[in-house]
SEPAFI-490277 format. One record per residue (C-alpha): residue in one letter; residue number from 1; y, x, z. Coordinates in steps of 0.25 Angstrom, whole numbers. Layout:
<nodes>
<node><type>A</type><seq>NUM</seq><y>Y</y><x>X</x><z>Z</z></node>
...
</nodes>
This chain:
<nodes>
<node><type>M</type><seq>1</seq><y>-1</y><x>-94</x><z>83</z></node>
<node><type>G</type><seq>2</seq><y>11</y><x>-92</x><z>80</z></node>
<node><type>H</type><seq>3</seq><y>12</y><x>-77</x><z>78</z></node>
<node><type>I</type><seq>4</seq><y>25</y><x>-77</x><z>67</z></node>
<node><type>P</type><seq>5</seq><y>33</y><x>-85</x><z>77</z></node>
<node><type>A</type><seq>6</seq><y>29</y><x>-76</x><z>87</z></node>
<node><type>L</type><seq>7</seq><y>32</y><x>-63</x><z>79</z></node>
<node><type>K</type><seq>8</seq><y>43</y><x>-69</x><z>72</z></node>
<node><type>A</type><seq>9</seq><y>50</y><x>-70</x><z>88</z></node>
<node><type>L</type><seq>10</seq><y>49</y><x>-58</x><z>91</z></node>
<node><type>P</type><seq>11</seq><y>60</y><x>-45</x><z>85</z></node>
<node><type>N</type><seq>12</seq><y>50</y><x>-34</x><z>88</z></node>
<node><type>F</type><seq>13</seq><y>40</y><x>-40</x><z>75</z></node>
<node><type>E</type><seq>14</seq><y>40</y><x>-43</x><z>62</z></node>
<node><type>V</type><seq>15</seq><y>30</y><x>-51</x><z>54</z></node>
<node><type>T</type><seq>16</seq><y>29</y><x>-44</x><z>43</z></node>
<node><type>A</type><seq>17</seq><y>15</y><x>-48</x><z>35</z></node>
<node><type>V</type><seq>18</seq><y>6</y><x>-60</x><z>36</z></node>
<node><type>S</type><seq>19</seq><y>-7</y><x>-62</x><z>32</z></node>
<node><type>T</type><seq>20</seq><y>-17</y><x>-74</x><z>28</z></node>
<node><type>T</type><seq>21</seq><y>-29</y><x>-77</x><z>17</z></node>
<node><type>R</type><seq>22</seq><y>-20</y><x>-80</x><z>6</z></node>
<node><type>Q</type><seq>23</seq><y>-9</y><x>-74</x><z>1</z></node>
<node><type>E</type><seq>24</seq><y>-2</y><x>-89</x><z>-2</z></node>
<node><type>S</type><seq>25</seq><y>-2</y><x>-93</x><z>12</z></node>
<node><type>A</type><seq>26</seq><y>2</y><x>-78</x><z>18</z></node>
<node><type>N</type><seq>27</seq><y>15</y><x>-79</x><z>7</z></node>
<node><type>E</type><seq>28</seq><y>16</y><x>-91</x><z>14</z></node>
<node><type>T</type><seq>29</seq><y>16</y><x>-87</x><z>28</z></node>
<node><type>S</type><seq>30</seq><y>25</y><x>-76</x><z>23</z></node>
<node><type>K</type><seq>31</seq><y>37</y><x>-83</x><z>17</z></node>
<node><type>R</type><seq>32</seq><y>36</y><x>-96</x><z>28</z></node>
<node><type>F</type><seq>33</seq><y>38</y><x>-83</x><z>40</z></node>
<node><type>G</type><seq>34</seq><y>43</y><x>-72</x><z>32</z></node>
<node><type>I</type><seq>35</seq><y>36</y><x>-63</x><z>32</z></node>
<node><type>P</type><seq>36</seq><y>34</y><x>-53</x><z>22</z></node>
<node><type>H</type><seq>37</seq><y>21</y><x>-49</x><z>18</z></node>
<node><type>A</type><seq>38</seq><y>10</y><x>-56</x><z>16</z></node>
<node><type>F</type><seq>39</seq><y>-5</y><x>-56</x><z>13</z></node>
<node><type>P</type><seq>40</seq><y>-19</y><x>-62</x><z>10</z></node>
<node><type>D</type><seq>41</seq><y>-26</y><x>-49</x><z>15</z></node>
<node><type>P</type><seq>42</seq><y>-24</y><x>-47</x><z>32</z></node>
<node><type>Y</type><seq>43</seq><y>-26</y><x>-31</x><z>28</z></node>
<node><type>E</type><seq>44</seq><y>-15</y><x>-31</x><z>19</z></node>
<node><type>L</type><seq>45</seq><y>-7</y><x>-35</x><z>28</z></node>
<node><type>S</type><seq>46</seq><y>-14</y><x>-25</x><z>39</z></node>
<node><type>I</type><seq>47</seq><y>-7</y><x>-13</x><z>32</z></node>
<node><type>H</type><seq>48</seq><y>5</y><x>-16</x><z>28</z></node>
<node><type>P</type><seq>49</seq><y>14</y><x>-6</x><z>32</z></node>
<node><type>D</type><seq>50</seq><y>24</y><x>-17</x><z>37</z></node>
<node><type>V</type><seq>51</seq><y>13</y><x>-23</x><z>48</z></node>
<node><type>D</type><seq>52</seq><y>11</y><x>-17</x><z>63</z></node>
<node><type>I</type><seq>53</seq><y>2</y><x>-27</x><z>70</z></node>
<node><type>V</type><seq>54</seq><y>-6</y><x>-37</x><z>63</z></node>
<node><type>T</type><seq>55</seq><y>-8</y><x>-52</x><z>69</z></node>
<node><type>I</type><seq>56</seq><y>-22</y><x>-60</x><z>69</z></node>
<node><type>T</type><seq>57</seq><y>-19</y><x>-74</x><z>70</z></node>
<node><type>V</type><seq>58</seq><y>-31</y><x>-80</x><z>61</z></node>
<node><type>R</type><seq>59</seq><y>-44</y><x>-86</x><z>66</z></node>
<node><type>V</type><seq>60</seq><y>-53</y><x>-80</x><z>76</z></node>
<node><type>P</type><seq>61</seq><y>-64</y><x>-75</x><z>66</z></node>
<node><type>E</type><seq>62</seq><y>-52</y><x>-67</x><z>57</z></node>
<node><type>H</type><seq>63</seq><y>-48</y><x>-58</x><z>67</z></node>
<node><type>G</type><seq>64</seq><y>-58</y><x>-47</x><z>65</z></node>
<node><type>K</type><seq>65</seq><y>-54</y><x>-43</x><z>51</z></node>
<node><type>L</type><seq>66</seq><y>-40</y><x>-45</x><z>52</z></node>
<node><type>V</type><seq>67</seq><y>-40</y><x>-36</x><z>66</z></node>
<node><type>R</type><seq>68</seq><y>-49</y><x>-27</x><z>59</z></node>
<node><type>A</type><seq>69</seq><y>-39</y><x>-25</x><z>48</z></node>
<node><type>A</type><seq>70</seq><y>-26</y><x>-25</x><z>56</z></node>
<node><type>L</type><seq>71</seq><y>-35</y><x>-14</x><z>64</z></node>
<node><type>N</type><seq>72</seq><y>-39</y><x>-5</x><z>52</z></node>
<node><type>A</type><seq>73</seq><y>-23</y><x>-5</x><z>46</z></node>
<node><type>G</type><seq>74</seq><y>-20</y><x>0</x><z>60</z></node>
<node><type>K</type><seq>75</seq><y>-12</y><x>-11</x><z>65</z></node>
<node><type>H</type><seq>76</seq><y>-7</y><x>-18</x><z>77</z></node>
<node><type>V</type><seq>77</seq><y>-16</y><x>-30</x><z>80</z></node>
<node><type>Y</type><seq>78</seq><y>-14</y><x>-44</x><z>86</z></node>
<node><type>C</type><seq>79</seq><y>-26</y><x>-52</x><z>84</z></node>
<node><type>E</type><seq>80</seq><y>-28</y><x>-67</x><z>91</z></node>
<node><type>F</type><seq>81</seq><y>-35</y><x>-71</x><z>100</z></node>
<node><type>P</type><seq>82</seq><y>-49</y><x>-71</x><z>101</z></node>
<node><type>L</type><seq>83</seq><y>-48</y><x>-56</x><z>95</z></node>
<node><type>G</type><seq>84</seq><y>-61</y><x>-59</x><z>88</z></node>
<node><type>R</type><seq>85</seq><y>-75</y><x>-71</x><z>87</z></node>
<node><type>T</type><seq>86</seq><y>-82</y><x>-62</x><z>96</z></node>
<node><type>T</type><seq>87</seq><y>-81</y><x>-52</x><z>107</z></node>
<node><type>K</type><seq>88</seq><y>-88</y><x>-41</x><z>100</z></node>
<node><type>E</type><seq>89</seq><y>-76</y><x>-43</x><z>88</z></node>
<node><type>A</type><seq>90</seq><y>-68</y><x>-42</x><z>96</z></node>
<node><type>I</type><seq>91</seq><y>-73</y><x>-29</x><z>104</z></node>
<node><type>D</type><seq>92</seq><y>-73</y><x>-26</x><z>89</z></node>
<node><type>L</type><seq>93</seq><y>-59</y><x>-25</x><z>87</z></node>
<node><type>L</type><seq>94</seq><y>-53</y><x>-19</x><z>100</z></node>
<node><type>Q</type><seq>95</seq><y>-61</y><x>-8</x><z>96</z></node>
<node><type>M</type><seq>96</seq><y>-58</y><x>-8</x><z>82</z></node>
<node><type>A</type><seq>97</seq><y>-42</y><x>-9</x><z>88</z></node>
<node><type>E</type><seq>98</seq><y>-44</y><x>2</x><z>97</z></node>
<node><type>E</type><seq>99</seq><y>-48</y><x>11</x><z>87</z></node>
<node><type>K</type><seq>100</seq><y>-36</y><x>10</x><z>76</z></node>
<node><type>G</type><seq>101</seq><y>-29</y><x>12</x><z>88</z></node>
<node><type>V</type><seq>102</seq><y>-18</y><x>-1</x><z>87</z></node>
<node><type>R</type><seq>103</seq><y>-13</y><x>-10</x><z>96</z></node>
<node><type>H</type><seq>104</seq><y>-22</y><x>-24</x><z>96</z></node>
<node><type>I</type><seq>105</seq><y>-17</y><x>-37</x><z>102</z></node>
<node><type>V</type><seq>106</seq><y>-23</y><x>-51</x><z>104</z></node>
<node><type>G</type><seq>107</seq><y>-16</y><x>-64</x><z>105</z></node>
<node><type>L</type><seq>108</seq><y>-17</y><x>-68</x><z>120</z></node>
<node><type>Q</type><seq>109</seq><y>-5</y><x>-71</x><z>120</z></node>
<node><type>A</type><seq>110</seq><y>-5</y><x>-80</x><z>134</z></node>
<node><type>R</type><seq>111</seq><y>-4</y><x>-65</x><z>139</z></node>
<node><type>A</type><seq>112</seq><y>10</y><x>-67</x><z>133</z></node>
<node><type>N</type><seq>113</seq><y>12</y><x>-80</x><z>138</z></node>
<node><type>P</type><seq>114</seq><y>26</y><x>-79</x><z>149</z></node>
<node><type>A</type><seq>115</seq><y>19</y><x>-89</x><z>157</z></node>
<node><type>V</type><seq>116</seq><y>6</y><x>-81</x><z>158</z></node>
<node><type>N</type><seq>117</seq><y>15</y><x>-68</x><z>161</z></node>
<node><type>Y</type><seq>118</seq><y>23</y><x>-73</x><z>172</z></node>
<node><type>A</type><seq>119</seq><y>10</y><x>-80</x><z>178</z></node>
<node><type>K</type><seq>120</seq><y>3</y><x>-67</x><z>177</z></node>
<node><type>D</type><seq>121</seq><y>14</y><x>-61</x><z>183</z></node>
<node><type>L</type><seq>122</seq><y>14</y><x>-69</x><z>195</z></node>
<node><type>I</type><seq>123</seq><y>-1</y><x>-65</x><z>199</z></node>
<node><type>S</type><seq>124</seq><y>0</y><x>-52</x><z>197</z></node>
<node><type>N</type><seq>125</seq><y>15</y><x>-52</x><z>207</z></node>
<node><type>G</type><seq>126</seq><y>5</y><x>-63</x><z>218</z></node>
<node><type>Y</type><seq>127</seq><y>10</y><x>-77</x><z>216</z></node>
<node><type>V</type><seq>128</seq><y>-2</y><x>-82</x><z>219</z></node>
<node><type>G</type><seq>129</seq><y>-7</y><x>-70</x><z>226</z></node>
<node><type>K</type><seq>130</seq><y>-22</y><x>-69</x><z>225</z></node>
<node><type>V</type><seq>131</seq><y>-28</y><x>-76</x><z>212</z></node>
<node><type>L</type><seq>132</seq><y>-39</y><x>-87</x><z>217</z></node>
<node><type>S</type><seq>133</seq><y>-42</y><x>-94</x><z>203</z></node>
<node><type>V</type><seq>134</seq><y>-37</y><x>-100</x><z>189</z></node>
<node><type>N</type><seq>135</seq><y>-39</y><x>-114</x><z>183</z></node>
<node><type>V</type><seq>136</seq><y>-38</y><x>-117</x><z>170</z></node>
<node><type>S</type><seq>137</seq><y>-38</y><x>-130</x><z>164</z></node>
<node><type>Y</type><seq>138</seq><y>-34</y><x>-131</x><z>148</z></node>
<node><type>S</type><seq>139</seq><y>-35</y><x>-141</x><z>138</z></node>
<node><type>L</type><seq>140</seq><y>-35</y><x>-140</x><z>124</z></node>
<node><type>P</type><seq>141</seq><y>-33</y><x>-149</x><z>112</z></node>
<node><type>P</type><seq>142</seq><y>-33</y><x>-140</x><z>101</z></node>
<node><type>F</type><seq>143</seq><y>-46</y><x>-141</x><z>92</z></node>
<node><type>P</type><seq>144</seq><y>-56</y><x>-144</x><z>93</z></node>
<node><type>T</type><seq>145</seq><y>-48</y><x>-158</x><z>100</z></node>
<node><type>V</type><seq>146</seq><y>-56</y><x>-167</x><z>109</z></node>
<node><type>S</type><seq>147</seq><y>-57</y><x>-178</x><z>96</z></node>
<node><type>G</type><seq>148</seq><y>-67</y><x>-167</x><z>90</z></node>
<node><type>T</type><seq>149</seq><y>-56</y><x>-161</x><z>79</z></node>
<node><type>I</type><seq>150</seq><y>-53</y><x>-152</x><z>73</z></node>
<node><type>D</type><seq>151</seq><y>-43</y><x>-146</x><z>63</z></node>
<node><type>Q</type><seq>152</seq><y>-49</y><x>-137</x><z>49</z></node>
<node><type>A</type><seq>153</seq><y>-40</y><x>-126</x><z>53</z></node>
<node><type>H</type><seq>154</seq><y>-48</y><x>-125</x><z>68</z></node>
<node><type>V</type><seq>155</seq><y>-62</y><x>-128</x><z>63</z></node>
<node><type>Y</type><seq>156</seq><y>-67</y><x>-113</x><z>64</z></node>
<node><type>I</type><seq>157</seq><y>-65</y><x>-113</x><z>81</z></node>
<node><type>L</type><seq>158</seq><y>-76</y><x>-122</x><z>82</z></node>
<node><type>D</type><seq>159</seq><y>-86</y><x>-110</x><z>78</z></node>
<node><type>K</type><seq>160</seq><y>-89</y><x>-103</x><z>89</z></node>
<node><type>T</type><seq>161</seq><y>-90</y><x>-91</x><z>80</z></node>
<node><type>N</type><seq>162</seq><y>-77</y><x>-89</x><z>76</z></node>
<node><type>G</type><seq>163</seq><y>-72</y><x>-87</x><z>89</z></node>
<node><type>A</type><seq>164</seq><y>-59</y><x>-97</x><z>92</z></node>
<node><type>N</type><seq>165</seq><y>-62</y><x>-108</x><z>102</z></node>
<node><type>Q</type><seq>166</seq><y>-58</y><x>-114</x><z>115</z></node>
<node><type>L</type><seq>167</seq><y>-67</y><x>-102</x><z>123</z></node>
<node><type>T</type><seq>168</seq><y>-60</y><x>-90</x><z>116</z></node>
<node><type>I</type><seq>169</seq><y>-46</y><x>-94</x><z>113</z></node>
<node><type>S</type><seq>170</seq><y>-39</y><x>-106</x><z>123</z></node>
<node><type>N</type><seq>171</seq><y>-49</y><x>-101</x><z>133</z></node>
<node><type>G</type><seq>172</seq><y>-46</y><x>-87</x><z>128</z></node>
<node><type>H</type><seq>173</seq><y>-32</y><x>-85</x><z>129</z></node>
<node><type>L</type><seq>174</seq><y>-33</y><x>-94</x><z>142</z></node>
<node><type>L</type><seq>175</seq><y>-43</y><x>-84</x><z>150</z></node>
<node><type>D</type><seq>176</seq><y>-35</y><x>-72</x><z>144</z></node>
<node><type>G</type><seq>177</seq><y>-23</y><x>-77</x><z>150</z></node>
<node><type>I</type><seq>178</seq><y>-30</y><x>-78</x><z>164</z></node>
<node><type>T</type><seq>179</seq><y>-35</y><x>-65</x><z>164</z></node>
<node><type>Y</type><seq>180</seq><y>-23</y><x>-60</x><z>159</z></node>
<node><type>M</type><seq>181</seq><y>-15</y><x>-66</x><z>169</z></node>
<node><type>L</type><seq>182</seq><y>-27</y><x>-63</x><z>180</z></node>
<node><type>G</type><seq>183</seq><y>-37</y><x>-53</x><z>174</z></node>
<node><type>Q</type><seq>184</seq><y>-50</y><x>-55</x><z>169</z></node>
<node><type>F</type><seq>185</seq><y>-62</y><x>-63</x><z>172</z></node>
<node><type>S</type><seq>186</seq><y>-75</y><x>-56</x><z>181</z></node>
<node><type>E</type><seq>187</seq><y>-84</y><x>-68</x><z>177</z></node>
<node><type>V</type><seq>188</seq><y>-85</y><x>-83</x><z>170</z></node>
<node><type>S</type><seq>189</seq><y>-92</y><x>-95</x><z>169</z></node>
<node><type>A</type><seq>190</seq><y>-91</y><x>-103</x><z>160</z></node>
<node><type>I</type><seq>191</seq><y>-92</y><x>-117</x><z>152</z></node>
<node><type>V</type><seq>192</seq><y>-88</y><x>-118</x><z>138</z></node>
<node><type>G</type><seq>193</seq><y>-94</y><x>-128</x><z>128</z></node>
<node><type>T</type><seq>194</seq><y>-91</y><x>-134</x><z>115</z></node>
<node><type>Q</type><seq>195</seq><y>-88</y><x>-149</x><z>117</z></node>
<node><type>F</type><seq>196</seq><y>-84</y><x>-153</x><z>104</z></node>
<node><type>K</type><seq>197</seq><y>-96</y><x>-148</x><z>96</z></node>
<node><type>N</type><seq>198</seq><y>-92</y><x>-157</x><z>84</z></node>
<node><type>V</type><seq>199</seq><y>-78</y><x>-157</x><z>79</z></node>
<node><type>R</type><seq>200</seq><y>-73</y><x>-164</x><z>68</z></node>
<node><type>V</type><seq>201</seq><y>-63</y><x>-158</x><z>57</z></node>
<node><type>I</type><seq>202</seq><y>-50</y><x>-167</x><z>58</z></node>
<node><type>E</type><seq>203</seq><y>-47</y><x>-163</x><z>43</z></node>
<node><type>T</type><seq>204</seq><y>-62</y><x>-166</x><z>36</z></node>
<node><type>G</type><seq>205</seq><y>-68</y><x>-173</x><z>48</z></node>
<node><type>E</type><seq>206</seq><y>-80</y><x>-160</x><z>47</z></node>
<node><type>I</type><seq>207</seq><y>-88</y><x>-160</x><z>59</z></node>
<node><type>I</type><seq>208</seq><y>-89</y><x>-147</x><z>65</z></node>
<node><type>Q</type><seq>209</seq><y>-97</y><x>-141</x><z>75</z></node>
<node><type>A</type><seq>210</seq><y>-92</y><x>-135</x><z>85</z></node>
<node><type>T</type><seq>211</seq><y>-96</y><x>-121</x><z>91</z></node>
<node><type>S</type><seq>212</seq><y>-86</y><x>-117</x><z>98</z></node>
<node><type>P</type><seq>213</seq><y>-82</y><x>-119</x><z>113</z></node>
<node><type>D</type><seq>214</seq><y>-71</y><x>-130</x><z>117</z></node>
<node><type>Y</type><seq>215</seq><y>-72</y><x>-131</x><z>132</z></node>
<node><type>V</type><seq>216</seq><y>-70</y><x>-117</x><z>141</z></node>
<node><type>L</type><seq>217</seq><y>-72</y><x>-120</x><z>156</z></node>
<node><type>V</type><seq>218</seq><y>-72</y><x>-105</x><z>162</z></node>
<node><type>N</type><seq>219</seq><y>-73</y><x>-100</x><z>177</z></node>
<node><type>G</type><seq>220</seq><y>-73</y><x>-85</x><z>182</z></node>
<node><type>I</type><seq>221</seq><y>-66</y><x>-77</x><z>192</z></node>
<node><type>L</type><seq>222</seq><y>-56</y><x>-65</x><z>186</z></node>
<node><type>E</type><seq>223</seq><y>-56</y><x>-50</x><z>191</z></node>
<node><type>N</type><seq>224</seq><y>-47</y><x>-53</x><z>203</z></node>
<node><type>G</type><seq>225</seq><y>-55</y><x>-65</x><z>208</z></node>
<node><type>A</type><seq>226</seq><y>-49</y><x>-78</x><z>204</z></node>
<node><type>I</type><seq>227</seq><y>-57</y><x>-88</x><z>199</z></node>
<node><type>V</type><seq>228</seq><y>-54</y><x>-95</x><z>186</z></node>
<node><type>S</type><seq>229</seq><y>-57</y><x>-107</x><z>181</z></node>
<node><type>S</type><seq>230</seq><y>-56</y><x>-111</x><z>167</z></node>
<node><type>H</type><seq>231</seq><y>-56</y><x>-123</x><z>157</z></node>
<node><type>V</type><seq>232</seq><y>-53</y><x>-125</x><z>143</z></node>
<node><type>R</type><seq>233</seq><y>-54</y><x>-139</x><z>135</z></node>
<node><type>N</type><seq>234</seq><y>-51</y><x>-148</x><z>124</z></node>
<node><type>T</type><seq>235</seq><y>-46</y><x>-158</x><z>131</z></node>
<node><type>N</type><seq>236</seq><y>-34</y><x>-169</x><z>124</z></node>
<node><type>V</type><seq>237</seq><y>-21</y><x>-163</x><z>130</z></node>
<node><type>A</type><seq>238</seq><y>-17</y><x>-149</x><z>130</z></node>
<node><type>R</type><seq>239</seq><y>-16</y><x>-143</x><z>146</z></node>
<node><type>L</type><seq>240</seq><y>-16</y><x>-132</x><z>153</z></node>
<node><type>T</type><seq>241</seq><y>-18</y><x>-127</x><z>167</z></node>
<node><type>L</type><seq>242</seq><y>-20</y><x>-112</x><z>173</z></node>
<node><type>E</type><seq>243</seq><y>-20</y><x>-111</x><z>188</z></node>
<node><type>I</type><seq>244</seq><y>-19</y><x>-99</x><z>195</z></node>
<node><type>N</type><seq>245</seq><y>-20</y><x>-101</x><z>211</z></node>
<node><type>G</type><seq>246</seq><y>-20</y><x>-91</x><z>219</z></node>
<node><type>T</type><seq>247</seq><y>-17</y><x>-86</x><z>234</z></node>
<node><type>E</type><seq>248</seq><y>-1</y><x>-86</x><z>236</z></node>
<node><type>G</type><seq>249</seq><y>0</y><x>-96</x><z>222</z></node>
<node><type>N</type><seq>250</seq><y>-3</y><x>-103</x><z>211</z></node>
<node><type>L</type><seq>251</seq><y>2</y><x>-103</x><z>196</z></node>
<node><type>V</type><seq>252</seq><y>-1</y><x>-114</x><z>185</z></node>
<node><type>M</type><seq>253</seq><y>0</y><x>-112</x><z>171</z></node>
<node><type>V</type><seq>254</seq><y>2</y><x>-126</x><z>163</z></node>
<node><type>S</type><seq>255</seq><y>2</y><x>-127</x><z>150</z></node>
<node><type>K</type><seq>256</seq><y>16</y><x>-129</x><z>143</z></node>
<node><type>D</type><seq>257</seq><y>15</y><x>-131</x><z>128</z></node>
<node><type>K</type><seq>258</seq><y>0</y><x>-138</x><z>127</z></node>
<node><type>M</type><seq>259</seq><y>-3</y><x>-126</x><z>121</z></node>
<node><type>M</type><seq>260</seq><y>-15</y><x>-117</x><z>123</z></node>
<node><type>F</type><seq>261</seq><y>-16</y><x>-106</x><z>134</z></node>
<node><type>Q</type><seq>262</seq><y>-7</y><x>-92</x><z>126</z></node>
<node><type>M</type><seq>263</seq><y>1</y><x>-100</x><z>117</z></node>
<node><type>D</type><seq>264</seq><y>8</y><x>-111</x><z>131</z></node>
<node><type>S</type><seq>265</seq><y>18</y><x>-108</x><z>138</z></node>
<node><type>F</type><seq>266</seq><y>13</y><x>-114</x><z>150</z></node>
<node><type>I</type><seq>267</seq><y>21</y><x>-120</x><z>163</z></node>
<node><type>L</type><seq>268</seq><y>19</y><x>-109</x><z>175</z></node>
<node><type>K</type><seq>269</seq><y>20</y><x>-115</x><z>188</z></node>
<node><type>G</type><seq>270</seq><y>18</y><x>-106</x><z>203</z></node>
<node><type>A</type><seq>271</seq><y>16</y><x>-112</x><z>217</z></node>
<node><type>Q</type><seq>272</seq><y>16</y><x>-102</x><z>229</z></node>
<node><type>G</type><seq>273</seq><y>11</y><x>-106</x><z>242</z></node>
<node><type>Q</type><seq>274</seq><y>2</y><x>-117</x><z>248</z></node>
<node><type>N</type><seq>275</seq><y>5</y><x>-132</x><z>242</z></node>
<node><type>K</type><seq>276</seq><y>14</y><x>-126</x><z>233</z></node>
<node><type>D</type><seq>277</seq><y>18</y><x>-134</x><z>222</z></node>
<node><type>F</type><seq>278</seq><y>18</y><x>-128</x><z>209</z></node>
<node><type>E</type><seq>279</seq><y>31</y><x>-124</x><z>201</z></node>
<node><type>E</type><seq>280</seq><y>35</y><x>-120</x><z>186</z></node>
<node><type>L</type><seq>281</seq><y>38</y><x>-105</x><z>187</z></node>
<node><type>T</type><seq>282</seq><y>51</y><x>-100</x><z>177</z></node>
<node><type>I</type><seq>283</seq><y>44</y><x>-90</x><z>169</z></node>
<node><type>P</type><seq>284</seq><y>54</y><x>-75</x><z>171</z></node>
<node><type>P</type><seq>285</seq><y>61</y><x>-73</x><z>158</z></node>
<node><type>Q</type><seq>286</seq><y>53</y><x>-56</x><z>156</z></node>
<node><type>Y</type><seq>287</seq><y>39</y><x>-67</x><z>152</z></node>
<node><type>Y</type><seq>288</seq><y>46</y><x>-71</x><z>138</z></node>
<node><type>W</type><seq>289</seq><y>45</y><x>-58</x><z>128</z></node>
<node><type>V</type><seq>290</seq><y>52</y><x>-67</x><z>118</z></node>
<node><type>S</type><seq>291</seq><y>62</y><x>-74</x><z>112</z></node>
<node><type>S</type><seq>292</seq><y>67</y><x>-86</x><z>116</z></node>
<node><type>E</type><seq>293</seq><y>67</y><x>-92</x><z>103</z></node>
<node><type>L</type><seq>294</seq><y>51</y><x>-94</x><z>101</z></node>
<node><type>N</type><seq>295</seq><y>50</y><x>-106</x><z>108</z></node>
<node><type>Y</type><seq>296</seq><y>36</y><x>-108</x><z>114</z></node>
<node><type>G</type><seq>297</seq><y>24</y><x>-108</x><z>108</z></node>
<node><type>P</type><seq>298</seq><y>12</y><x>-104</x><z>100</z></node>
<node><type>A</type><seq>299</seq><y>22</y><x>-90</x><z>96</z></node>
<node><type>Y</type><seq>300</seq><y>27</y><x>-88</x><z>110</z></node>
<node><type>N</type><seq>301</seq><y>16</y><x>-82</x><z>117</z></node>
<node><type>V</type><seq>302</seq><y>13</y><x>-74</x><z>106</z></node>
<node><type>A</type><seq>303</seq><y>25</y><x>-70</x><z>104</z></node>
<node><type>Q</type><seq>304</seq><y>24</y><x>-64</x><z>118</z></node>
<node><type>L</type><seq>305</seq><y>13</y><x>-57</x><z>116</z></node>
<node><type>Y</type><seq>306</seq><y>18</y><x>-51</x><z>102</z></node>
<node><type>A</type><seq>307</seq><y>30</y><x>-45</x><z>112</z></node>
<node><type>K</type><seq>308</seq><y>21</y><x>-41</x><z>122</z></node>
<node><type>F</type><seq>309</seq><y>14</y><x>-31</x><z>111</z></node>
<node><type>Y</type><seq>310</seq><y>26</y><x>-27</x><z>105</z></node>
<node><type>K</type><seq>311</seq><y>28</y><x>-22</x><z>121</z></node>
<node><type>D</type><seq>312</seq><y>17</y><x>-16</x><z>121</z></node>
<node><type>L</type><seq>313</seq><y>19</y><x>-8</x><z>107</z></node>
<node><type>R</type><seq>314</seq><y>33</y><x>-3</x><z>112</z></node>
<node><type>E</type><seq>315</seq><y>28</y><x>1</x><z>125</z></node>
<node><type>N</type><seq>316</seq><y>16</y><x>5</x><z>123</z></node>
<node><type>T</type><seq>317</seq><y>9</y><x>-4</x><z>133</z></node>
<node><type>Y</type><seq>318</seq><y>-4</y><x>-13</x><z>130</z></node>
<node><type>D</type><seq>319</seq><y>0</y><x>-28</x><z>137</z></node>
<node><type>T</type><seq>320</seq><y>-4</y><x>-35</x><z>126</z></node>
<node><type>P</type><seq>321</seq><y>-18</y><x>-42</x><z>125</z></node>
<node><type>D</type><seq>322</seq><y>-26</y><x>-34</x><z>114</z></node>
<node><type>F</type><seq>323</seq><y>-41</y><x>-32</x><z>108</z></node>
<node><type>N</type><seq>324</seq><y>-45</y><x>-28</x><z>122</z></node>
<node><type>T</type><seq>325</seq><y>-39</y><x>-43</x><z>129</z></node>
<node><type>A</type><seq>326</seq><y>-45</y><x>-50</x><z>118</z></node>
<node><type>V</type><seq>327</seq><y>-60</y><x>-42</x><z>120</z></node>
<node><type>K</type><seq>328</seq><y>-59</y><x>-45</x><z>135</z></node>
<node><type>M</type><seq>329</seq><y>-55</y><x>-60</x><z>131</z></node>
<node><type>H</type><seq>330</seq><y>-70</y><x>-60</x><z>123</z></node>
<node><type>N</type><seq>331</seq><y>-78</y><x>-55</x><z>134</z></node>
<node><type>L</type><seq>332</seq><y>-75</y><x>-65</x><z>142</z></node>
<node><type>F</type><seq>333</seq><y>-76</y><x>-77</x><z>134</z></node>
<node><type>D</type><seq>334</seq><y>-90</y><x>-69</x><z>130</z></node>
<node><type>A</type><seq>335</seq><y>-93</y><x>-71</x><z>147</z></node>
<node><type>I</type><seq>336</seq><y>-87</y><x>-86</x><z>148</z></node>
<node><type>E</type><seq>337</seq><y>-99</y><x>-89</x><z>135</z></node>
<node><type>K</type><seq>338</seq><y>-109</y><x>-83</x><z>140</z></node>
<node><type>A</type><seq>339</seq><y>-106</y><x>-89</x><z>156</z></node>
<node><type>A</type><seq>340</seq><y>-105</y><x>-102</x><z>147</z></node>
<node><type>E</type><seq>341</seq><y>-119</y><x>-102</x><z>139</z></node>
<node><type>T</type><seq>342</seq><y>-126</y><x>-93</x><z>152</z></node>
<node><type>G</type><seq>343</seq><y>-120</y><x>-106</x><z>163</z></node>
<node><type>V</type><seq>344</seq><y>-118</y><x>-89</x><z>171</z></node>
<node><type>R</type><seq>345</seq><y>-107</y><x>-83</x><z>177</z></node>
<node><type>Q</type><seq>346</seq><y>-103</y><x>-71</x><z>168</z></node>
<node><type>K</type><seq>347</seq><y>-95</y><x>-58</x><z>172</z></node>
<node><type>V</type><seq>348</seq><y>-84</y><x>-54</x><z>161</z></node>
</nodes>
């Protein structure tokens, strides 16, 4: 979400082409945003000489064929997350990208969030001491809502085989942010459920049977020994609190914008010592990589991620999340689902 505004805010990028399923809609987008080229065929876009990076921002079931088209054209690829419908598809896309020798980026934009990066550095520099625990309470009003309704555009997320649901998206971005700040999981246990099994389509009144999970409770242990408890569910009120407790101090991130984890700006608070109250921490300017003219919203962390990728290209580094990162998350999803299905804690 927000890729065109994000790229328009960056001096080192130019949006040169757009592709949709119909020439008419491609032309409309082209005219609206001042984009030179418009195509109904994504492969035409991929092979165009003015295109260096192909960005895939469509529904998850379409990711595979579009990523392959870009890779076959020899272009760098940015694909939104989840990378594929399944772990196998994600692995196949990773292998193809590695064979083509191009840069590949996955849209885990929470890793570019100023608050997340500042918290990561505070932890690395000993602000909390040895990390003991992480506790997350994450409630979302998006579809399906607690009223059991959904709009037509999002009906596809109700089908688990499409790979886009509360486990892979809301929970996926959150858990990736945790592992980015604190390291990988070593084992997990979980409850994954579908509480809204029959969902009404707002526009038509049709009742759709949902197979996708809308409730995810994950308990786990990180490789550093910290214990994690994460609770993601649908409610009437958007709210997120992520607390990190250590031997020397504590950090808490609280949703500021009532958006999903990967989009929010967050209020970051800290407390050190015994019985100290949390105080808001000012995020230093070096964690903001894009112009202040870009207002915080869905485009901001996306712009930050593109800025990080440009730095990688310029300095020949590999700090941007890529398809390897995506495959690690898909493997974590598999462990969570198996733990939920069997009731047995799983190694990751």
